[in-house]
C-alpha positions in Angstrom: 0.0 17.7 13.5 -3.3 18.7 11.9 -4.5 17.6 8.5 -7.6 19.0 6.8 -9.1 16.9 4.0 -12.1 16.7 1.7 -15.0 14.7 3.2 -14.9 12.0 0.5 -11.4 10.8 1.3 -12.0 7.1 2.1 -15.2 6.9 0.1 -14.7 3.9 -2.1 -17.5 4.9 -4.5 -15.4 7.9 -5.6 -11.8 6.6 -5.7 -9.1 9.0 -6.9 -5.4 9.3 -6.8 -5.7 12.3 -4.6 -7.9 10.6 -2.0 -5.6 7.6 -1.9 -2.5 9.8 -1.5 -4.2 11.6 1.4 -5.2 8.3 3.1 -1.8 6.7 2.8 0.0 9.8 3.8 -1.9 10.3 7.0 -1.6 6.6 7.9 2.2 7.1 7.8 2.5 10.4 9.7 2.8 10.2 13.5 0.3 12.0 15.8 -2.0 13.2 13.0 -5.3 14.8 13.9 -7.5 14.6 10.8 -10.4 16.8 10.0 -12.6 15.8 7.0 -15.0 18.5 5.7 -17.9 17.4 3.6 -18.6 20.4 1.4 -18.6 20.9 -2.4 -14.9 21.9 -2.6 -13.4 24.1 -4.0 -16.6 26.1 -4.1 -18.4 25.2 -0.8 -21.8 26.3 0.2 -20.4 27.2 3.6 -17.0 27.8 4.9 -18.0 27.6 8.6 -16.6 24.1 9.1 -13.2 25.1 7.8 -13.2 28.3 9.7 -14.1 26.5 12.9 -11.5 23.7 12.3 -8.7 26.2 11.8 -9.8 28.4 14.7 -9.5 25.4 17.0 -5.9 24.8 16.2 -3.5 26.3 18.8 -1.2 29.1 17.8 2.0 28.0 16.1 0.8 24.5 15.2 1.4 23.0 11.8 -1.6 22.4 9.5 -1.4 20.5 6.2 -4.4 21.4 4.0 -5.5 19.5 0.9 -5.5 22.1 -1.9 -9.0 21.2 -2.9 -10.2 22.5 0.5 -7.8 25.4 0.9 -7.1 26.9 -2.4 -10.6 28.2 -3.3 -11.3 30.0 0.0 -8.4 32.4 0.7 -10.7 34.6 2.8 -10.7 31.7 5.4 -7.2 30.4 5.0 -5.0 33.5 4.5 -5.9 35.2 7.8 -4.8 32.1 9.7 -1.3 32.2 8.2 -0.3 34.9 10.7 -0.7 32.5 13.7 -0.5 28.9 12.2 2.2 27.3 10.1 0.3 26.3 6.9 1.3 23.9 4.2 -0.9 23.3 1.2 -0.9 20.0 -0.8 -1.8 20.6 -4.4 -2.9 17.5 -6.2 -4.3 19.4 -9.2 -4.4 23.2 -9.7 -8.1 24.3 -9.4 -8.3 26.0 -12.8 -7.2 22.8 -14.5 -10.2 20.7 -13.4 -12.2 19.4 -16.4 -15.2 21.3 -17.7 -14.9 24.7 -16.0 -16.3 27.8 -17.6 -13.5 30.3 -18.4 -14.7 32.8 -15.9 -14.9 30.2 -13.1 -11.5 28.9 -13.9 -10.0 32.4 -13.8 -11.6 33.1 -10.5 -10.4 29.9 -9.0 -6.9 30.5 -10.3 -6.8 33.9 -8.6 -8.0 32.5 -5.4 -5.5 29.7 -5.5 -2.7 32.1 -6.1 -3.7 34.2 -3.1 -3.8 31.1 -0.9 -0.5 29.6 -2.0 1.3 32.9 -1.6 0.1 33.1 2.0 1.0 29.4 2.8 4.4 28.7 4.5 5.0 25.7 2.3 3.4 24.3 -0.9 3.7 20.6 -1.7 3.3 19.1 -5.2 3.1 15.4 -6.1 5.6 15.6 -8.9 8.6 17.7 -10.2 6.8 19.0 -13.3 3.8 19.9 -11.2 6.0 21.8 -8.8 7.7 23.7 -11.6 4.3 24.6 -13.0 3.2 26.1 -9.7 6.3 28.1 -9.4 6.0 29.6 -12.8 2.3 30.0 -13.1 1.7 31.5 -9.6 5.0 33.3 -9.2 5.9 31.3 -6.1 9.5 31.3 -4.6 11.0 28.0 -5.7 12.3 27.3 -2.2 8.8 27.3 -0.9 7.5 24.6 -3.2 8.4 21.0 -2.4 7.9 17.7 -4.2 6.6 14.7 -2.3 5.8 11.9 -4.8 3.2 9.2 -4.1 4.4 5.8 -3.0 3.1 2.4 -4.1 2.2 -0.8 -2.4 4.0 -4.0 -3.1 1.9 -6.3 -5.3 2.2 -9.7 -6.8 3.2 -10.1 -10.5 0.2 -9.8 -12.8 -0.6 -13.1 -14.6 -2.3 -11.4 -17.6 -4.3 -13.3 -20.2 -2.5 -14.2 -23.5 0.2 -11.7 -22.9 -1.0 -9.2 -25.4 -4.7 -8.6 -25.8 -6.2 -7.4 -22.5 -5.9 -3.7 -22.1 -6.7 -1.8 -18.8 -7.3 1.9 -18.4 -7.7 3.0 -14.7 -8.8 6.6 -14.5 -11.8 8.8 -13.7 -14.0 9.2 -16.8 -13.3 12.8 -17.6 -11.9 14.5 -20.8 -8.6 15.2 -19.1 -8.0 11.4 -18.8 -8.4 10.9 -22.6 -10.4 7.7 -22.8 -12.1 9.1 -25.9 -8.7 9.3 -27.6 -8.1 5.6 -26.7 -11.3 4.5 -28.2 -10.5 6.5 -31.4 -7.0 4.9 -31.5 -8.4 1.4 -31.0 -10.5 1.8 -34.2 -7.2 1.5 -36.2 -6.0 -1.7 -34.5 -6.9 -4.8 -36.3 -5.5 -7.3 -33.8 -7.9 -8.9 -31.3 -8.1 -6.9 -28.1 -10.4 -6.2 -25.1 -10.3 -3.0 -23.0 -11.6 -2.4 -19.5 -12.1 1.2 -18.4 -12.1 1.3 -14.6 -13.0 4.6 -13.0 -15.9 6.7 -11.6 -18.0 8.5 -14.2 -17.3 12.1 -13.1 -18.3 13.9 -16.2 -21.8 12.7 -17.4 -21.8 14.3 -20.8 -18.3 12.9 -21.6 -19.3 9.4 -20.4 -22.4 9.6 -22.6 -20.2 10.4 -25.6 -17.8 7.7 -24.7 -20.6 5.1 -24.5 -22.0 6.3 -27.8 -18.7 6.0 -29.5 -18.3 2.4 -28.2 -21.8 1.6 -29.5 -21.1 3.2 -32.9 -18.1 0.9 -33.3 -20.1 -2.2 -32.2 -17.7 -2.8 -29.3 -20.1 -3.5 -26.5 -18.5 -6.9 -26.1 -14.9 -5.6 -26.3 -15.0 -2.4 -24.2 -16.2 -2.5 -20.6 -17.0 0.6 -18.6 -16.5 -1.1 -15.3 -17.1 1.9 -13.0 -15.0 2.6 -9.9 -13.0 -0.5 -8.9 -11.3 -0.8 -5.5 -9.9 -3.6 -3.4 -10.0 -7.1 -4.8 -11.9 -6.0 -7.9 -9.1 -3.6 -8.8 -6.5 -6.1 -8.0 -8.2 -8.7 -10.2 -8.4 -6.2 -13.1 -4.6 -5.6 -12.8 -3.9 -9.3 -12.5 -5.7 -10.1 -15.8 -4.2 -7.1 -17.7 -1.5 -7.4 -20.3 -1.0 -3.7 -20.9 -2.1 -0.7 -18.8 -2.9 2.4 -20.9 -3.1 5.9 -19.5 -4.0 8.2 -22.4 -4.2 11.5 -20.4 -4.2 14.9 -21.9 -2.7 16.2 -18.6 -1.6 14.7 -15.3 0.2 15.9 -12.1 1.7 12.5 -11.4 -0.3 9.4 -12.7 -0.3 6.9 -9.8 -1.8 4.3 -12.0 1.5 3.9 -13.8 3.4 3.0 -10.6 0.6 0.7 -9.6 1.0 -1.1 -12.9 4.7 -1.3 -12.7 4.5 -2.7 -9.1 2.8 -5.7 -10.8 5.4 -6.0 -13.5 2.9 -4.7 -16.1 4.1 -2.7 -19.1 2.4 0.6 -19.8 1.4 2.8 -22.7 1.3 6.5 -21.5 1.3 10.0 -22.8 4.3 12.2 -22.3 2.7 14.4 -19.6 4.0 15.3 -16.1 7.0 13.1 -15.3 5.5 9.9 -16.7 8.4 9.3 -19.2 10.8 9.4 -16.2 8.5 7.2 -14.1 8.2 4.6 -16.9 12.0 4.6 -17.5 11.9 2.2 -20.4 9.2 -0.1 -19.0 6.6 1.1 -21.5 5.7 3.1 -24.6 5.5 6.9 -24.3 3.6 8.9 -26.9 2.6 12.6 -27.3 -0.6 13.7 -25.4 -3.9 14.6 -27.1 -3.1 12.6 -30.2 -5.2 9.6 -31.1 -2.9 8.8 -34.0 0.2 8.6 -31.7 -1.8 6.3 -29.3 -2.8 4.1 -32.3 0.9 3.9 -33.4 1.9 2.9 -29.9 -0.8 0.2 -29.7 0.1 -1.2 -33.1 3.7 -1.4 -32.0 2.6 -3.4 -29.0 0.5 -5.8 -30.9 3.0 -6.2 -33.8 6.2 -7.0 -32.0 6.4 -10.0 -29.7 10.1 -9.3 -29.0 9.3 -5.8 -27.9 6.5 -7.1 -25.6 8.9 -9.4 -23.9 11.5 -6.6 -23.5 8.9 -4.3 -22.0 7.7 -6.9 -19.5 11.3 -7.6 -18.5 11.9 -3.8 -18.0 8.7 -3.5 -16.0 9.9 -6.3 -13.6 13.1 -4.5 -13.1 11.4 -1.2 -12.5 9.1 -2.9 -10.1 12.0 -3.4 -7.7 12.9 0.3 -7.8 9.6 1.9 -6.7 9.4 3.9 -3.5 6.9 2.7 -0.8 4.3 4.9 0.9 6.5 5.0 4.0 8.9 7.1 1.9 6.1 9.5 1.0 5.3 10.0 4.6 9.0 10.4 5.5 9.4 13.1 2.9 6.3 15.0 3.9 7.3 14.8 7.6 10.7 16.4 6.6 8.9 19.3 4.8 6.6 19.9 7.7 9.4 19.7 10.3 11.0 22.8 8.6 7.9 24.7 9.6 
């Protein structure tokens, strides 16, 4: 069993849901041979490493490729489909990455389509993401599989005062919508503090976010904490009262299940399958709408009874979440069909 990954998987300075998924998946699959390739995917300076890695795989073997590595280079991947059994794991369609010029997005989209049509199986991390791949790229539905992320068991979060400490865990990019959250918080009169935990992946966006925080005079209320992992991230969850994910778009949103695993209510936008994931243990609002986020926040602060109800629902949901072993089991079943 061969798995080809981006080179930054396991690098704690650039944590991401995709990297965590890859790590935990491989840890649960038996007999995995991992190849990590350190290029600037999906537009590498050289494809020699990927070409050599695939050429070294014996005929007929199964290879699972992270879509970030595979989808932008069909000239390398597609010819191997005649002798290898290829599966491509798509965390995020290439053209939907933040900040791409239209011509670059169009080129990546076409390259991804060619790669996915040649693959023997395509794996998405959520049902909505799978449906999007089928319709957008014209893939046969029986070829596209859903293998959702799992979650680790975690202790119940203690919180602060039960209401005021907000936590947003996401890379700092426009797609994650932190700017909308700052705009929404400007309408909330109740005392609050908000920690933004995530790597600053979009410099211009981060600069605008910092300026907005300064303009509001919130340097003591909003913390851009950078990428948090391990104990630092656990501590951030433990002190949170509400986890907010204001994304404009998602493919899954692992932060939500990580919050629910700690019995934490969430405020999320209605993207991907998040409404289904939340299942009554949080507040769901339309995406890309600061006013809707503000209304959701005000309902959280204004109604103690609702807060108690949401916390109780989060604790119930906590006991229903699938572990990472189930993710590995489902992926193994997909790959076994190849």
